[in-house]
C-alpha positions as CSV (number, residue, x, y, z in Angstrom):
1,M,28.7,-58.5,-19.3
2,N,27.4,-55.1,-18.4
3,F,27.7,-53.1,-15.1
4,V,25.1,-50.5,-14.1
5,S,25.6,-48.3,-11.0
6,E,22.4,-46.3,-11.5
7,P,19.4,-48.5,-12.5
8,K,16.7,-47.1,-14.7
9,A,13.2,-46.6,-13.4
10,S,12.1,-49.6,-15.4
11,Y,13.8,-52.0,-17.7
12,G,10.7,-53.5,-19.3
13,A,12.1,-56.0,-21.8
14,G,15.3,-54.0,-22.3
15,L,17.8,-56.4,-20.7
16,R,19.9,-57.8,-23.6
17,E,23.1,-58.9,-21.9
18,S,24.2,-60.2,-18.5
19,T,24.3,-57.3,-16.0
20,V,25.6,-56.6,-12.5
21,F,23.7,-53.8,-10.7
22,R,25.0,-51.9,-7.7
23,S,21.7,-51.4,-6.0
24,D,19.4,-52.5,-3.2
25,A,17.9,-55.8,-4.1
26,G,14.3,-55.0,-3.0
27,A,14.3,-51.7,-5.0
28,L,15.9,-53.1,-8.1
29,L,13.7,-56.1,-8.4
30,Q,10.7,-53.8,-8.8
31,K,12.3,-52.4,-12.0
32,L,13.0,-55.8,-13.7
33,P,10.5,-57.4,-16.1
34,E,8.1,-60.1,-14.9
35,N,8.7,-63.8,-15.8
36,L,12.3,-63.3,-17.0
37,F,14.4,-65.6,-14.9
38,R,14.2,-69.4,-15.1
39,C,16.3,-69.7,-11.9
40,C,17.4,-67.7,-8.9
41,I,20.4,-68.8,-6.9
42,T,21.4,-66.7,-3.9
43,S,22.9,-66.5,-0.4
44,P,21.6,-63.5,1.5
45,P,23.6,-62.0,4.5
46,Y,23.1,-64.2,7.5
47,W,21.5,-62.8,10.6
48,G,23.8,-61.5,13.3
49,L,27.0,-63.0,11.9
50,R,28.8,-60.2,9.9
51,D,29.1,-56.5,9.9
52,Y,29.3,-55.5,6.2
53,G,29.6,-51.8,7.0
54,I,26.6,-50.8,5.0
55,D,23.7,-48.7,6.4
56,G,20.5,-50.6,6.5
57,Q,22.2,-53.9,5.8
58,I,20.2,-57.0,5.9
59,G,21.3,-59.2,8.8
60,A,21.6,-56.4,11.3
61,E,18.0,-56.4,12.5
62,E,17.3,-56.4,16.2
63,E,15.4,-59.7,16.1
64,P,15.2,-62.8,13.8
65,A,11.5,-62.2,13.0
66,A,12.3,-58.8,11.5
67,Y,15.1,-60.3,9.4
68,V,12.8,-63.1,8.2
69,R,10.1,-60.6,7.3
70,R,12.6,-58.5,5.3
71,L,13.8,-61.4,3.3
72,V,10.3,-62.6,2.6
73,E,9.6,-59.2,1.1
74,V,12.7,-59.4,-1.1
75,F,11.7,-62.9,-2.3
76,E,8.3,-61.7,-3.2
77,G,10.1,-59.5,-5.7
78,V,12.0,-62.5,-6.8
79,R,8.8,-64.5,-7.4
80,R,7.4,-61.8,-9.6
81,V,10.4,-61.9,-12.0
82,L,10.7,-65.8,-12.0
83,T,9.0,-67.7,-14.8
84,D,6.1,-69.9,-13.8
85,D,8.3,-73.0,-14.0
86,G,11.2,-71.2,-12.2
87,T,13.2,-72.4,-9.1
88,L,14.8,-70.6,-6.2
89,W,17.9,-72.1,-4.6
90,L,18.5,-70.5,-1.3
91,N,21.6,-70.9,0.8
92,I,21.3,-69.8,4.4
93,G,23.3,-70.4,7.6
94,D,22.3,-70.4,11.3
95,S,23.5,-68.4,14.3
96,Y,23.4,-68.4,18.0
97,T,22.0,-65.8,20.5
98,S,24.6,-63.3,21.7
99,G,24.0,-63.6,25.4
100,N,23.3,-59.8,25.2
101,R,26.9,-59.0,24.4
102,A,27.0,-55.8,22.4
103,Y,30.0,-56.7,20.2
104,R,32.0,-59.7,19.2
105,A,35.8,-59.7,19.6
106,P,38.0,-61.2,16.9
107,D,38.3,-65.0,17.0
108,R,42.0,-66.1,16.9
109,K,41.1,-68.8,14.4
110,N,38.5,-66.7,12.5
111,P,39.3,-62.9,12.6
112,V,36.4,-61.9,10.3
113,R,33.9,-62.9,13.0
114,A,34.7,-59.5,14.8
115,M,31.6,-57.3,15.0
116,T,31.0,-53.8,16.3
117,Y,27.3,-54.6,17.1
118,R,25.4,-57.6,18.4
119,A,21.6,-57.9,18.5
120,P,20.2,-58.6,22.0
121,T,19.0,-62.1,22.8
122,P,15.5,-62.3,21.2
123,E,12.4,-62.6,23.3
124,G,11.6,-66.3,23.9
125,L,15.2,-67.4,23.4
126,K,18.0,-67.9,25.9
127,P,21.8,-67.3,25.9
128,K,23.6,-69.8,23.7
129,D,20.4,-70.9,22.0
130,L,20.7,-72.0,18.3
131,I,18.1,-69.8,16.7
132,G,17.0,-72.0,13.8
133,I,17.2,-69.1,11.2
134,P,17.1,-71.4,8.1
135,W,13.9,-73.2,9.0
136,R,12.3,-70.0,10.3
137,L,12.9,-68.5,6.8
138,A,11.9,-71.6,4.9
139,M,8.6,-71.9,6.8
140,A,7.9,-68.2,6.3
141,L,8.5,-68.5,2.5
142,Q,6.2,-71.6,2.5
143,E,3.5,-69.6,4.2
144,A,4.0,-66.9,1.7
145,G,3.1,-69.3,-1.1
146,W,6.4,-70.8,-2.2
147,F,6.6,-74.6,-2.7
148,L,9.3,-76.0,-0.4
149,R,10.6,-78.9,-2.4
150,S,13.9,-79.9,-0.7
151,D,16.3,-79.2,2.1
152,I,19.8,-79.9,1.0
153,I,22.7,-80.2,3.5
154,W,25.8,-78.5,2.4
155,E,28.5,-80.4,4.3
156,K,31.8,-78.5,4.6
157,P,34.7,-80.9,5.1
158,N,37.0,-77.9,5.7
159,C,34.6,-76.0,7.9
160,M,35.8,-72.9,9.7
161,P,37.2,-73.7,13.2
162,E,35.3,-72.4,16.2
163,S,36.6,-71.8,19.7
164,V,33.9,-73.8,21.4
165,K,34.1,-76.8,23.8
166,D,30.5,-77.2,24.8
167,R,29.0,-78.3,21.5
168,P,30.1,-79.8,18.1
169,T,31.7,-77.5,15.6
170,R,29.2,-76.5,12.9
171,A,30.2,-78.1,9.5
172,H,27.1,-77.6,7.5
173,E,24.6,-75.1,6.1
174,Y,21.3,-75.4,4.3
175,L,20.4,-75.0,0.7
176,F,16.6,-74.9,0.1
177,L,15.0,-75.7,-3.2
178,L,11.8,-73.7,-3.5
179,T,9.5,-73.3,-6.5
180,K,7.0,-70.8,-7.8
181,S,4.6,-73.5,-9.0
182,V,3.8,-77.1,-8.4
183,K,5.3,-78.0,-11.8
184,Y,8.7,-76.5,-12.6
185,Y,11.9,-77.0,-14.7
186,Y,14.3,-79.4,-13.0
187,N,16.9,-81.3,-15.1
188,H,17.8,-84.2,-12.8
189,I,20.0,-85.8,-15.5
190,N,22.4,-82.9,-15.4
191,I,23.3,-83.4,-11.8
192,Q,23.2,-87.2,-11.4
193,E,25.8,-88.7,-9.2
194,P,28.8,-90.5,-10.9
195,S,27.0,-93.9,-10.4
196,G,24.0,-92.6,-12.3
197,R,21.7,-92.5,-9.4
198,N,19.6,-89.5,-8.6
199,R,21.3,-86.7,-6.7
200,R,21.1,-87.1,-2.9
201,T,20.4,-84.3,-0.4
202,V,23.8,-84.2,1.3
203,W,26.4,-82.3,-0.8
204,S,30.0,-82.5,0.5
205,I,31.7,-79.4,-1.0
206,P,34.7,-77.7,0.5
207,T,34.6,-73.9,1.0
208,E,36.9,-72.0,-1.4
209,P,38.6,-68.7,-0.2
210,F,38.9,-66.1,-2.9
211,P,41.9,-63.7,-2.9
212,G,40.9,-60.2,-1.9
213,A,37.7,-61.3,-0.2
214,H,37.6,-61.0,3.6
215,F,34.2,-62.6,3.8
216,A,32.7,-66.0,3.0
217,T,32.2,-66.8,-0.7
218,F,29.8,-69.1,-2.5
219,P,31.9,-72.1,-3.8
220,P,31.4,-72.6,-7.5
221,K,30.8,-76.4,-6.9
222,L,27.8,-75.5,-4.8
223,V,26.3,-73.2,-7.5
224,E,27.0,-75.4,-10.5
225,P,24.4,-78.1,-9.8
226,C,21.8,-75.5,-9.1
227,V,22.5,-73.8,-12.5
228,L,22.6,-77.1,-14.4
229,A,19.4,-78.5,-12.8
230,G,17.5,-75.2,-12.8
231,S,18.2,-73.7,-16.2
232,K,19.1,-74.4,-19.9
233,P,21.9,-72.7,-21.9
234,G,20.7,-69.2,-22.8
235,D,18.3,-68.9,-19.8
236,W,18.4,-66.0,-17.4
237,V,19.6,-66.6,-13.8
238,L,19.2,-64.2,-11.0
239,D,21.3,-63.5,-7.8
240,P,19.8,-60.6,-5.8
241,F,22.7,-60.9,-3.2
242,F,25.6,-61.1,-5.6
243,G,28.5,-60.8,-3.2
244,S,31.7,-61.9,-4.8
245,G,29.9,-62.9,-8.0
246,T,30.2,-66.8,-7.9
247,V,26.8,-67.2,-9.6
248,G,28.0,-64.9,-12.4
249,V,31.2,-66.9,-12.8
250,V,29.3,-70.2,-13.1
251,C,26.8,-68.7,-15.5
252,E,29.6,-67.5,-17.7
253,E,31.1,-70.9,-17.7
254,Q,27.8,-72.7,-18.4
255,R,26.6,-70.1,-21.0
256,R,23.6,-68.7,-19.0
257,N,22.6,-65.1,-19.0
258,Y,22.4,-63.6,-15.5
259,V,21.6,-60.5,-13.4
260,G,23.5,-59.9,-10.2
261,I,22.4,-57.3,-7.6
262,E,24.8,-56.1,-4.9
263,L,24.7,-53.1,-2.6
264,N,28.3,-53.1,-1.3
265,P,30.6,-51.3,-3.9
266,E,33.7,-53.2,-2.6
267,Y,32.0,-56.6,-3.3
268,V,30.9,-55.3,-6.8
269,E,34.5,-54.6,-7.7
270,I,35.6,-58.0,-6.6
271,A,32.8,-59.7,-8.5
272,L,33.5,-57.8,-11.7
273,Q,37.2,-58.7,-11.6
274,R,36.4,-62.4,-11.1
275,I,33.9,-62.4,-14.0
276,R,36.3,-60.6,-16.3
277,N,38.8,-63.4,-15.8
278,V,36.5,-66.2,-16.8
279,Q,37.3,-68.1,-19.9
280,P,34.1,-69.8,-21.0
281,P,34.7,-73.4,-22.2
282,M,33.7,-74.5,-25.6
283,F,31.1,-76.9,-24.2
284,T,28.8,-76.8,-21.1
285,N,28.2,-79.6,-18.7
286,D,24.6,-79.9,-19.8
287,K,23.3,-83.4,-20.7
288,E,20.2,-84.4,-22.5
289,A,17.2,-82.5,-21.0
290,A,15.0,-84.5,-18.7
291,G,11.5,-85.3,-20.0
């Protein structure tokens, strides 16, 4: 595994080993070769939910429409570097309007929710409205040419507590399966349920806190079926919002090559440390490839 803090102007076909780039995703994607990645698995920053302390951070836009437009642009770069039979597995969470509060105080049950800024209530929405970010983004990507193939519910049995009494506590997020073409690589055998039936669209997977990370992390059990269904051993997998590096950890375990892109240097260090501690098993979880 290689780490690069200053990406070259263009890599052409020069990527020979898994690499983590400290860079802006939109800029770095333009330097990677076309048709390299069989699979992209990622979870971009959610709109209005976290202050990551980075200038120009995605998720701090004044309105949801600007956030969606910005992500559509990033995923245009992803589509360029995907193989024609490639898949995009996109995890995204929702948020509520702020009621025009300019900040968010720490929550006694969830201190990381504290924010020094809050976007104003978007035009057309009301205080306390659920914004519908996941579907706004999914529809925008569909309009941009992506094939929207599945909406998977990630049910979190140990969801984060919320100090609310006027609605149910949120215990799920979305994982969208999108594809570049009408025909694509998808190994359904690799992710069959224990009974042997085809995988259903509700995945009950607990969240997993990671020592040293004060932000939400991708649980490996959520990433693993995406890797196993969307790629073969030796394929290249992409995560343009690498965060704590869970996609890299799973790819190391399942013998896939990968590229991670992350702007926040603190998160890069956490990801690199996690990956260095991985001990790849002798065998992957891959089963016989589907037709």
